[in-house]
C-alpha positions in Angstrom: -20.4 11.5 84.4 -17.7 14.2 86.7 -16.6 11.3 88.6 -15.6 9.7 85.4 -14.1 12.0 83.5 -12.1 13.0 86.9 -10.9 9.3 87.3 -10.3 9.2 83.7 -7.8 12.7 83.5 -6.1 10.9 87.0 -5.4 7.4 85.5 -3.8 9.6 82.1 -2.1 12.0 84.1 -0.2 9.3 86.1 3.3 9.4 86.2 3.6 5.6 85.7 1.2 5.2 83.5 2.3 7.7 80.7 4.4 4.7 79.2 2.5 2.1 80.5 1.3 1.4 76.3 4.9 1.3 75.1 6.6 -1.4 77.1 9.7 -0.9 74.3 10.7 2.1 76.5 10.6 0.2 79.8 13.0 -2.2 81.6 16.1 -3.7 80.5 16.7 -4.4 77.3 19.9 -5.8 74.9 21.6 -3.7 72.3 22.2 -6.0 69.7 24.4 -5.5 66.4 23.7 -7.7 63.3 25.9 -8.4 60.9 25.7 -8.3 57.2 26.4 -12.1 57.3 23.0 -12.5 59.9 25.3 -12.6 62.6 24.0 -11.0 66.4 26.3 -10.1 68.8 24.7 -8.5 72.2 26.9 -5.2 72.9 25.0 -4.4 76.2 22.0 -3.0 77.6 20.1 0.0 77.9 18.1 0.3 81.0 14.6 2.3 80.8 13.1 4.0 83.4 9.9 5.7 82.5 8.6 8.8 84.0 6.0 11.3 83.1 5.0 11.1 79.2 9.2 9.8 78.5 12.1 7.5 80.3 15.1 8.3 81.2 18.3 5.7 80.1 21.4 4.2 80.8 23.6 2.5 78.7 26.2 -0.5 80.3 28.3 -2.3 77.5 29.6 -5.2 78.1 33.7 -5.2 77.6 33.8 -8.2 76.9 32.2 -7.8 73.4 34.9 -5.3 72.5 38.6 -4.7 72.3 40.7 -1.6 72.9 41.6 0.7 70.0 44.1 3.3 70.4 43.3 5.1 67.9 44.1 8.8 66.6 45.1 9.7 69.9 42.0 8.9 71.5 40.9 5.3 73.4 37.7 3.7 71.9 36.3 -0.1 72.3 35.4 -1.7 69.2 33.7 -4.8 67.9 36.5 -6.5 65.5 35.1 -8.0 62.3 34.5 -7.0 58.6 34.9 -4.3 59.6 36.2 -2.3 63.1 33.2 -0.5 64.6 34.1 1.9 67.8 31.7 3.5 70.1 31.9 7.4 69.8 30.5 8.7 73.5 28.7 11.9 72.2 31.3 14.5 73.7 28.0 16.9 75.7 25.5 16.3 78.4 22.5 14.6 77.1 19.4 14.7 79.3 19.4 11.4 78.8 15.6 10.8 77.9 13.7 9.6 75.2 10.4 9.3 74.1 8.1 6.9 72.0 8.2 9.8 68.9 11.7 11.1 70.0 14.6 8.3 70.1 17.3 11.4 69.0 19.1 10.8 72.6 19.6 7.5 72.5 20.4 7.8 68.9 23.2 10.2 69.8 24.0 7.5 73.1 25.2 5.5 70.5 27.5 7.1 67.8 30.2 4.7 65.9 32.8 5.1 63.9 34.0 2.2 61.8 36.9 1.6 59.7 38.8 -1.7 57.5 41.3 -3.3 59.5 43.8 -2.6 57.6 43.7 1.4 58.0 45.7 3.4 60.4 44.3 5.9 62.6 40.5 6.8 62.5 38.6 9.4 60.7 35.8 10.9 62.3 34.2 11.8 59.0 33.7 7.9 58.7 31.1 8.4 61.3 26.9 6.7 61.9 24.5 7.2 63.5 21.5 4.4 64.0 17.6 5.9 63.5 15.7 4.2 65.7 11.7 3.9 65.3 9.7 2.1 67.6 8.5 -1.5 67.0 6.4 -4.3 68.3 9.7 -6.0 69.5 11.6 -3.1 70.5 13.3 -1.0 69.0 14.9 -0.9 65.5 17.6 1.3 64.2 19.6 1.6 60.8 22.9 3.5 60.2 23.4 6.9 58.8 26.3 7.9 58.0 27.9 11.9 60.0 30.5 13.4 59.9 31.6 13.1 63.8 34.1 15.5 63.0 31.2 18.3 63.3 31.2 17.8 67.8 34.5 18.4 68.1 33.1 22.6 68.6 30.2 22.2 70.6 26.7 23.4 68.6 25.3 26.5 69.5 22.7 24.8 71.4 23.7 21.6 73.4 20.0 21.1 74.3 19.5 19.4 70.9 20.5 16.6 70.1 22.8 17.8 66.8 22.6 15.4 64.2 19.3 16.5 62.7 17.9 15.0 59.5 20.0 17.5 57.8 23.7 16.3 59.1 22.7 12.3 58.2 22.7 11.1 54.8 21.5 7.2 54.0 23.7 4.0 53.1 23.1 1.8 50.7 21.5 -1.6 52.6 24.8 -4.0 53.2 27.9 -1.2 52.4 28.5 -1.5 56.1 29.0 -4.5 58.2 27.2 -3.8 61.3 23.6 -3.2 59.2 21.3 -2.6 62.0 21.0 -2.3 65.6 17.6 -3.2 67.7 17.1 -2.9 71.4 15.1 -5.6 72.3 14.1 -7.8 74.8 16.8 -9.0 77.6 17.7 -12.5 77.5 
């Protein structure tokens, strides 16, 4: 019995086994934007590398899916459609790590602003964060409204993702052109 317990403990504590039960956080996955009119736009990939009880991640955007915009004295990569959705890189250091129960650093790597095509400039108050959850198909994200002006000044604690529950606001379904974001098997 003692040998079985030691063997079980070794398997449980093995760094390569810790996330073996969570395929959503292992390997290369597509980042897919889903429009309210039913279109899917694959804008890049996330590569997850399990390490202990968490996964490191690295994002690579497909530049062919974006148009460069110069808005409010900054350059943005944007997806054009009914609205213009522009990626906003999180401006502070990030560990680029997630667990099945804490996907907040990945959410912060996927910050966006939106604007109407006729609008001039960018309003950082029109920020979006896609709140992610693990599903049987991968990761699924619903948009929530955030004010990206809030991170113009470094937060007090840079080791904690800034946009927690108190800085996120629900959006009525269908109110945004990109109504969800998924991270799913790479095709």
